[in-house]
FIKE-143081 format. One record per residue (C-alpha): x, y, z; residue in three letters. Coordinates in steps of 0.001 Angstrom, whole numbers, plus 500000, padded with zeros to 6 digits. Each point is the difference from the previous one (the first is absolute). Example, Ala and Ser with C-alpha at 12.3 -4.5 7.8 and 13.67 -1.06 7.14 Angstrom:
# residues 2
        u        v        w   rest
   512300   495500   507800    ALA
   501370   503440   499340    SER
//
This chain:
# residues 380
        u        v        w   rest
   500042   499935   499914    MET
   502207   502185   501293    ARG
   502272   499620   496094    ARG
   496761   500508   498273    LEU
   499714   503450   501680    ASN
   503823   500696   499930    ARG
   499316   499249   496058    LYS
   497165   501904   499621    LYS
   501685   503053   501345    THR
   503064   499788   497889    LEU
   497833   499569   496865    ASN
   497929   503507   501209    LEU
   503508   501727   500594    MET
   500892   499066   496458    LYS
   496805   501366   498786    GLU
   500900   503538   501610    LEU
   503346   499890   498224    ASP
   500474   503077   498668    ALA
   502936   499381   497996    PHE
   499751   496841   497741    PRO
   503170   498126   498887    LYS
   500261   499825   496402    VAL
   502133   496988   498597    PRO
   503401   500816   498409    ALA
   498733   497994   497010    SER
   497244   502597   499802    TYR
   502448   503107   500166    VAL
   501452   501098   496579    GLU
   502973   502111   500212    THR
   500878   502314   497497    SER
   503033   502990   499042    THR
   497713   502774   500421    SER
   498981   498933   503342    GLY
   503386   499976   501045    GLY
   501073   503052   498969    THR
   496719   501559   501847    VAL
   501105   497601   503052    SER
   503639   501776   500044    LEU
   498686   503609   499953    ILE
   497372   499143   502437    ALA
   502490   498737   502568    PHE
   502688   502655   499040    THR
   497383   502611   500563    THR
   498772   498453   503544    ILE
   503504   499983   501067    ALA
   500506   503734   499203    PHE
   496489   501299   501738    LEU
   501066   497575   503301    THR
   503474   501541   500263    ILE
   498266   503539   499149    MET
   497374   498863   502455    GLU
   502352   498955   502997    PHE
   501879   503326   499623    MET
   496879   501979   500810    VAL
   498979   497498   502641    TYR
   503328   500671   501728    ARG
   500073   504159   499482    ASP
   497756   502345   502581    THR
   498097   503110   499694    TRP
   499157   502392   501882    MET
   496580   500884   501219    LYS
   498617   502929   501073    TYR
   497492   501179   502224    GLU
   498733   503072   501592    TYR
   497987   501255   503192    GLU
   499851   503130   502558    VAL
   502802   500546   502427    ASP
   498590   500351   503343    LYS
   503178   500174   501501    ASP
   500731   503743   500853    PHE
   501354   499696   503544    THR
   503154   498870   499001    SER
   503574   501608   499083    LYS
   501343   500359   496854    LEU
   503440   499324   499538    ARG
   502247   501780   497380    ILE
   502861   498801   498641    ASN
   502602   501950   498422    ILE
   503633   500096   498320    ASP
   500439   503643   498598    ILE
   503465   501743   499144    THR
   499974   503856   499273    VAL
   502630   501704   498710    ALA
   500569   502615   502839    MET
   501759   499244   503254    ARG
   497890   498764   502862    CYS
   500294   502730   502389    GLN
   498304   501922   497747    TYR
   497077   498017   499038    VAL
   497191   498812   502439    GLY
   497033   497239   498973    ALA
   496896   499535   502030    ASP
   496426   498833   499399    VAL
   496767   502314   501136    LEU
   496450   498191   499086    ASP
   496176   501336   499709    LEU
   499909   499737   504154    ALA
   502705   502482   500396    GLU
   502367   497509   501678    THR
   503365   500500   498949    MET
   502325   496870   500186    VAL
   503571   501348   499831    ALA
   502907   498130   498403    SER
   501332   499325   503122    ALA
   497536   497339   500746    ASP
   501875   497801   497443    GLY
   502126   501374   497471    LEU
   503905   500050   499597    ILE
   501265   502821   498629    TYR
   503663   498582   498376    GLU
   502733   502283   498256    PRO
   500926   498589   496670    VAL
   501727   501074   496812    ILE
   500254   499597   496671    ASN
   496089   500221   498857    PHE
   500305   499103   496690    SER
   501335   496621   501009    PHE
   503616   500331   499032    ILE
   500613   497782   503402    ALA
   499397   496792   498832    LYS
   498993   498770   496602    CYS
   498340   496934   501620    CYS
   497868   502095   501245    TYR
   499058   501994   497232    THR
   499487   497191   497957    LEU
   497193   498545   502230    ILE
   498482   503340   500549    PHE
   500054   500206   495693    ARG
   497998   496512   499915    MET
   497981   501367   502562    LEU
   498798   502792   497284    GLN
   499527   497282   497317    LEU
   497902   497868   502276    ILE
   497601   503293   500651    GLN
   499934   501009   496368    ASN
   498878   496118   498953    ARG
   497320   500689   503053    LEU
   498382   502566   498269    GLN
   499417   498582   496728    GLU
   499635   496473   501124    GLU
   497516   499883   503050    HIS
   499915   495890   500125    SER
   503713   500255   501448    LEU
   498676   501383   503159    GLN
   498849   496538   500645    ASP
   503289   498133   499397    VAL
   500728   502514   502365    ILE
   497786   498676   502371    PHE
   501146   496602   499584    LYS
   503573   500629   501130    SER
   499428   501643   502636    ALA
   501626   498510   503128    PHE
   500927   500814   503336    LYS
   503352   498360   499717    SER
   500600   501502   496918    ALA
   501981   503491   500036    SER
   499498   502959   496792    THR
   501685   502636   502356    ALA
   502380   501731   497915    LEU
   504030   498908   501000    PRO
   501353   502060   502567    PRO
   502176   503547   498866    ARG
   503500   500096   500158    GLU
   501430   503563   500225    ASP
   503135   501363   499653    ASN
   500518   501134   503774    SER
   502546   502493   498649    LEU
   497515   502398   498520    GLN
   497342   502061   502114    SER
   496377   498890   499809    PRO
   497854   502127   497378    ASP
   496572   498189   500338    ALA
   497508   498291   502633    CYS
   498974   496805   499712    ARG
   496508   499942   502540    ILE
   498786   496587   500663    HIS
   497896   498186   502742    GLY
   496801   499433   500509    HIS
   497160   502255   501711    LEU
   496570   499242   501318    TYR
   496906   502105   498930    VAL
   496190   499933   500537    ASN
   498193   498363   497457    LYS
   498783   503633   498664    VAL
   501065   502597   497131    ALA
   503829   501647   500664    GLY
   502411   501602   498714    ASN
   503795   498161   500158    PHE
   502334   502963   498991    HIS
   503789   500743   500307    ILE
   500812   503116   499213    THR
   502542   502936   501216    VAL
   500942   500531   503808    GLY
   499009   497523   502748    LYS
   496245   500044   500992    ALA
   499083   501374   503279    ILE
   496420   499402   501546    PRO
   497343   502749   500925    HIS
   496143   500658   501169    PRO
   499251   500426   496804    ARG
   501864   497740   498005    GLY
   503402   499612   499466    HIS
   503019   501966   497994    ALA
   503272   499712   498644    HIS
   503431   502248   501150    LEU
   500597   500448   496078    ALA
   501650   503890   501002    ALA
   502897   498332   501060    LEU
   500723   498619   496748    VAL
   501831   501320   496816    SER
   497145   500417   496793    HIS
   503004   499260   497760    GLU
   500205   496264   501837    SER
   496500   499130   499342    TYR
   500048   496519   497593    ASN
   497594   497402   500796    PHE
   501023   497786   497067    SER
   498924   496926   501558    HIS
   500257   496120   499436    ARG
   496948   497749   501279    ILE
   502049   496729   500970    ASP
   496309   498767   501765    HIS
   497160   500782   500987    LEU
   497172   498242   501166    SER
   497234   500064   502250    PHE
   499040   496840   502448    GLY
   502367   496870   501159    GLU
   502876   500139   498145    LEU
   500296   496901   497545    ILE
   503383   499393   498167    PRO
   498718   498809   496409    GLY
   497816   502776   499218    ILE
   500712   502995   497787    ILE
   498000   502739   500827    ASN
   498910   503309   497265    PRO
   502812   502383   501509    LEU
   502890   497562   500934    ASP
   502444   501462   497272    GLY
   498762   503546   499376    THR
   503012   502121   499469    GLU
   499079   504009   499481    LYS
   502720   502717   499336    ILE
   499240   503687   500937    ALA
   500224   502370   497213    SER
   500238   503174   502411    ASP
   500152   500269   503668    HIS
   496129   501039   500498    ASN
   498873   496416   499056    GLN
   496531   498340   501671    MET
   499771   496493   498810    PHE
   496171   498481   500725    GLN
   499108   496375   500147    TYR
   496237   499524   500513    PHE
   499570   496758   501954    ILE
   497232   497331   500036    THR
   500678   497057   502259    VAL
   497619   497015   499703    VAL
   500273   497354   503270    PRO
   500348   496838   498407    THR
   500332   496251   501803    LYS
   502569   497884   497952    LEU
   499461   496396   499884    HIS
   502285   497772   498117    THR
   501586   496752   500170    TYR
   503349   501419   501528    LYS
   498668   503034   502095    ILE
   496892   501219   501636    SER
   500071   503856   501330    ALA
   498054   502932   500310    GLU
   501527   503115   497809    THR
   499305   503039   497618    HIS
   499733   500547   496475    GLN
   500095   503601   498922    PHE
   499710   502173   496465    SER
   501741   502774   500127    VAL
   499581   503015   497446    THR
   503213   502507   499569    GLU
   500367   503849   499767    ARG
   502896   502356   500119    GLU
   500489   503727   499712    ARG
   501882   502794   500672    VAL
   499191   502366   503012    ILE
   499217   503397   498214    ASN
   498203   502478   502012    HIS
   499921   503064   497645    ALA
   498382   497099   497307    ALA
   497450   498881   502235    GLY
   501884   496643   501170    SER
   499770   500095   503683    HIS
   501487   497344   502209    GLY
   502740   498815   501583    VAL
   503705   498135   498908    SER
   499576   496593   500889    GLY
   498529   496480   499480    ILE
   496673   499272   500845    PHE
   498269   496869   500023    MET
   496065   499933   500618    LYS
   498786   496987   500732    TYR
   495694   499067   500131    ASP
   499160   497057   501364    ILE
   496958   497856   498246    SER
   497214   498494   501726    SER
   500065   497003   497734    LEU
   502133   497041   501288    MET
   501505   497427   497046    VAL
   500528   496656   501049    THR
   502602   498279   497067    VAL
   499522   496011   500188    THR
   502562   497635   498330    GLU
   497709   497041   497998    GLU
   500662   496981   498784    HIS
   497994   497461   497718    MET
   498587   496814   501855    PRO
   501478   496938   499223    PHE
   496115   498111   499043    TRP
   499883   503564   497600    GLN
   503091   499171   498231    PHE
   498950   496107   499948    LEU
   496503   501371   498237    VAL
   501971   502156   497355    ARG
   501930   497226   499549    LEU
   497666   497441   499276    CYS
   497727   502721   497961    GLY
   503551   500474   497745    ILE
   500282   496078   499400    VAL
   496577   499121   499061    GLY
   499241   503248   497788    GLY
   503115   499359   498208    ILE
   499445   496426   499120    PHE
   495785   501113   499314    SER
   500980   502890   497559    THR
   502928   498110   498279    THR
   497475   496924   499763    GLY
   497327   502187   498797    ILE
   502386   501387   497165    LEU
   501568   496830   498642    HIS
   496769   498608   499702    GLY
   498668   503402   498113    PHE
   503256   499787   497999    GLY
   499750   496425   499062    ARG
   496457   500352   498729    PHE
   500976   502739   497895    VAL
   503229   497988   498365    ALA
   497679   497511   499158    GLU
   497013   501849   498568    VAL
   502914   501822   497546    ILE
   501493   496805   499308    PHE
   496971   498448   498819    CYS
   499019   502804   497991    ARG
   503429   499789   498143    PHE
   499724   496440   499764    ARG
   496700   499952   498344    LEU
   501135   502720   497874    GLY
   502845   497806   498512    SER
   497343   497544   498324    TYR
   498578   501242   496826    ARG
   497552   498781   498267    SER
   500977   498341   496734    THR
   498342   498794   497122    SER
   500153   495492   499632    VAL
   499133   498582   496581    PRO
   497397   497059   500483    LEU
   499650   497383   497683    PRO
   496548   500670   498798    ASP
   501463   503464   498793    GLY
   499009   502145   503441    HIS
   501946   502059   502173    THR
   500191   499807   503816    SER
   500863   503504   501782    ASN
   499925   498144   503806    HIS
   502857   500809   501953    LEU
   502295   497462   501352    PRO
   499422   498070   503406    PRO
   501762   500927   503085    THR
   502211   498055   501881    PRO
   498527   498052   502195    ALA
   501828   501294   503079    ASN
   499271   503861   499158    SER
   498418   501881   502564    SER
   498643   502302   497634    CYS
//
């Protein structure tokens, strides 16, 4: 009884077989079929390799939401070299809440020489390479995704330390370090004289500095907001400006966007920013008012961007791979069958046209105009 039930089960499974086997004696091979199969296998191999490369790659997903964090402090990372002596310049921050953050809270004034990079050729090459990357970023915005992927805490993209000739007297000032400011719009500026606070704001002691010594040519080695992440290139990194006049003002209007970065190498909270530059000569007689110096006016965006590195799931890779293999086999089979059908039709017409009607004399004096019989094995 059990054997009978088992046999019925096996017969039922055979009836449900959706892939019936054809005996080898009934399979006919051809040269055209072998050629099409070779093309199909080559195409499948090529597309499989390309699909595997897509599977290995990752992409950046951008999501936007309202930034609800308005109580925390914002960190500003600064590394700027100005072509003036350190005792002649002062840097500080003044925000819309009329809160002043002095440079003594986190900035270092370092006297340096050779503002024009004569000090070290390696330093010059790396800085020029940074400028080339900035130019490419302005043309190819997709490169920013590559920079996000390359961010790594243990990596270092800082410029090498300068090696100045100690026999020469310093003629420039490197201002570097970081400051913590309120998360509101503000103005970071470098101008003549040290800053002194007073009840109505603040002022700079510029009266003691000779007007002929004004020179706000500057080089921005690094400027960023938020957590310092090596590997990230910011919009102003590598900027170099040469003043054409003593009374020249350089302005940078910056919009800071809070950003959460989640990649397979790093997870951090930082800030991206966009910048608009402007420079002009101060001439009160011509209506161009202001103060000589470097002014960076920043504003905080109310939107926060979450950048996440994503990867194709393995099951999706398998589905796409099965679609490639099955689709190519089905398509090549249809094209091969259609091409073979067209070839047979053309060949049959050509062969039938080769048998022309001929007049055959008969014994009774009549003629026969019938076509000669076709071969028995002809498919036409």
